[in-house]
C-alpha positions as CSV (number, residue, x, y, z in Angstrom):
1,X,-13.2,17.8,0.3
2,X,-16.2,17.1,1.3
3,X,-19.8,18.0,-0.4
4,X,-21.0,19.7,1.7
5,X,-24.9,18.1,1.3
6,X,-22.7,15.9,2.6
7,X,-23.3,13.0,-0.6
8,X,-19.3,12.0,-0.3
9,X,-16.1,12.8,-1.0
10,X,-13.5,14.0,-3.1
11,X,-10.0,12.8,-2.3
12,X,-7.0,13.4,-4.3
13,X,-4.0,10.8,-3.6
14,X,-1.1,10.3,-4.9
15,X,1.8,6.8,-5.3
16,X,5.3,6.6,-6.3
17,X,5.4,5.4,-10.9
18,X,7.4,4.7,-12.6
19,X,8.3,8.2,-13.4
20,X,7.5,9.7,-10.1
21,X,4.8,10.4,-8.3
22,X,1.5,9.5,-9.6
23,X,-1.2,12.2,-8.4
24,X,-4.9,10.7,-8.4
25,X,-8.3,12.6,-7.5
26,X,-10.6,10.1,-6.6
27,X,-14.9,11.0,-6.0
28,X,-16.7,8.9,-3.1
29,X,-20.5,8.1,-3.1
30,X,-21.2,8.6,0.9
31,X,-21.1,4.4,1.2
32,X,-17.2,4.7,-0.2
33,X,-18.4,3.9,-3.3
34,X,-15.6,5.5,-6.6
35,X,-17.8,7.2,-8.5
36,X,-15.3,8.7,-10.5
37,X,-11.5,8.1,-10.5
38,X,-9.0,11.6,-12.6
39,X,-5.0,12.1,-12.9
40,X,-4.3,15.7,-12.2
41,X,-0.2,14.9,-13.1
42,X,1.2,11.9,-14.8
43,X,5.1,11.5,-15.4
44,X,5.5,8.1,-16.6
45,X,6.3,7.1,-20.0
46,X,4.1,8.6,-22.9
47,X,2.1,6.5,-24.6
48,X,2.2,4.4,-21.9
49,X,2.5,4.4,-18.0
50,X,0.2,7.8,-19.7
51,X,-1.9,5.3,-21.2
52,X,-3.5,5.6,-16.9
53,X,-4.5,8.3,-17.4
54,X,-7.2,7.4,-19.9
55,X,-10.8,6.6,-18.9
56,X,-10.7,3.1,-21.1
57,X,-8.4,2.1,-18.0
58,X,-9.8,5.0,-14.3
59,X,-13.4,3.8,-15.3
60,X,-13.5,0.1,-14.3
61,X,-12.2,2.1,-10.7
62,X,-16.0,3.4,-10.7
63,X,-18.7,1.7,-8.6
64,X,-15.7,0.1,-6.5
65,X,-15.8,-0.1,-2.7
66,X,-12.5,0.0,-0.8
67,X,-11.5,-4.0,-1.3
68,X,-10.7,-2.9,-5.4
69,X,-11.3,-6.4,-6.6
70,X,-11.8,-7.3,-10.0
71,X,-9.5,-4.8,-11.8
72,X,-6.9,-5.0,-14.4
73,X,-3.0,-3.8,-16.0
74,X,-2.5,-2.3,-18.5
75,X,-0.3,-4.9,-20.6
76,X,2.6,-3.5,-19.9
77,X,2.1,-0.8,-18.3
78,X,2.0,-2.6,-14.9
79,X,4.3,-0.2,-12.7
80,X,1.6,2.6,-13.7
81,X,-1.5,0.6,-13.3
82,X,-0.5,-0.3,-10.4
83,X,0.9,3.4,-8.7
84,X,-2.5,4.4,-10.0
85,X,-4.1,0.8,-7.5
86,X,-2.1,2.6,-5.3
87,X,-2.8,6.2,-5.1
88,X,-6.3,5.2,-5.2
89,X,-6.0,2.7,-2.0
90,X,-3.9,6.1,-0.3
91,X,-7.4,7.7,-1.3
92,X,-8.9,5.2,0.7
93,X,-7.6,4.8,3.8
94,X,-7.9,9.4,3.9
95,X,-12.1,8.0,2.9
96,X,-12.2,6.2,5.9
97,X,-10.6,8.7,8.4
98,X,-12.5,11.3,7.9
99,X,-16.0,9.5,7.1
100,X,-15.0,7.7,10.1
101,X,-15.0,4.2,8.8
102,X,-13.5,0.6,8.4
103,X,-11.5,0.8,4.8
104,X,-9.7,-2.4,2.9
105,X,-6.2,-1.8,2.6
106,X,-3.6,-1.7,4.2
107,X,-4.7,-4.6,5.2
108,X,-1.1,-7.8,6.3
109,X,-0.3,-10.7,7.6
110,X,2.2,-11.1,10.2
111,X,5.4,-13.1,9.5
112,X,6.0,-16.2,9.6
113,X,8.0,-18.9,12.2
114,X,9.6,-19.2,9.1
115,X,10.4,-16.1,8.9
116,X,11.6,-14.9,12.6
117,X,13.8,-18.2,12.7
118,X,15.9,-17.2,9.6
119,X,16.6,-14.5,11.1
120,X,17.3,-16.3,14.4
121,X,18.2,-19.7,14.2
122,X,18.3,-20.4,18.0
123,X,15.4,-18.8,18.8
124,X,12.3,-20.5,19.1
125,X,10.0,-18.0,21.3
126,X,8.6,-15.1,19.6
127,X,6.8,-11.8,21.8
128,X,5.2,-9.4,19.5
129,X,4.7,-5.9,21.1
130,X,2.3,-3.9,21.0
131,X,3.3,-0.5,18.0
132,X,1.8,0.7,15.8
133,X,3.4,-1.4,13.3
134,X,5.6,-5.4,13.4
135,X,7.5,-5.6,16.1
136,X,9.4,-8.6,18.7
137,X,11.4,-9.6,20.9
138,X,13.6,-12.9,20.6
139,X,13.6,-13.8,23.5
140,X,17.3,-12.5,24.2
141,X,19.2,-12.7,21.3
142,X,17.8,-9.7,19.7
143,X,14.8,-8.5,18.3
144,X,12.8,-8.4,15.1
145,X,11.4,-4.6,12.9
146,X,9.8,-5.6,9.9
147,X,9.2,-2.4,8.2
148,X,6.6,-1.8,4.1
149,X,8.2,1.2,1.9
150,X,7.4,1.7,-1.2
151,X,9.5,0.2,-3.9
152,X,10.0,0.8,-7.4
153,X,6.6,-2.0,-8.7
154,X,5.2,-1.5,-5.3
155,X,4.8,-2.5,-1.7
156,X,8.7,-3.3,-0.3
157,X,8.6,-5.1,3.3
158,X,11.2,-6.8,5.5
159,X,11.0,-8.3,8.1
160,X,15.0,-6.8,10.0
161,X,16.9,-8.9,12.4
162,X,18.8,-6.4,15.6
163,X,21.4,-8.1,18.3
164,X,20.5,-6.9,21.8
165,X,23.6,-4.3,20.7
166,X,21.5,-2.7,17.8
167,X,23.2,-4.9,15.1
168,X,21.8,-6.0,11.8
169,X,21.9,-9.8,12.4
170,X,19.6,-10.3,8.6
171,X,17.4,-9.6,6.8
172,X,14.7,-11.1,5.1
173,X,12.2,-9.0,2.4
174,X,8.2,-10.7,3.0
175,X,7.0,-8.7,-0.1
176,X,8.5,-7.2,-2.9
177,X,7.5,-7.2,-6.4
178,X,10.7,-5.4,-7.0
């Protein structure tokens, strides 16, 4: 929702937590600074993950920009704390789209040459494809596709090698907290 006076936005987003989808509503001022957060759906473990719904945790987001620097997780509640942060990052991505501004988040460095050579040890030259995402041609040996999806404890990024016939040649996990 956009405030009719242009003062800001309220965006609802979600992320996968320990007990399922954690749904969070985030208020932003017109400059993209968080004005408040509220948990709408929380199926996390009672007495543990449900603590992300407490204002003592949520209030640390107020005043933050899209970099979300300086946040702390709740001890013993890392998965739920990370899910809350991911939901806020997802809300920021929507804010960026509707407000037409660039926001931090969801950036990931491209895979390294070391990862590429793990998948294709005999190839020294890789051409990156201009696609939405990350993909490479490994000379005449095959292709590398990089995927990133929500895992149990955060995003899991995987580089997958395919030969020219589409058979998997290898898999390298480049980012995981599983």
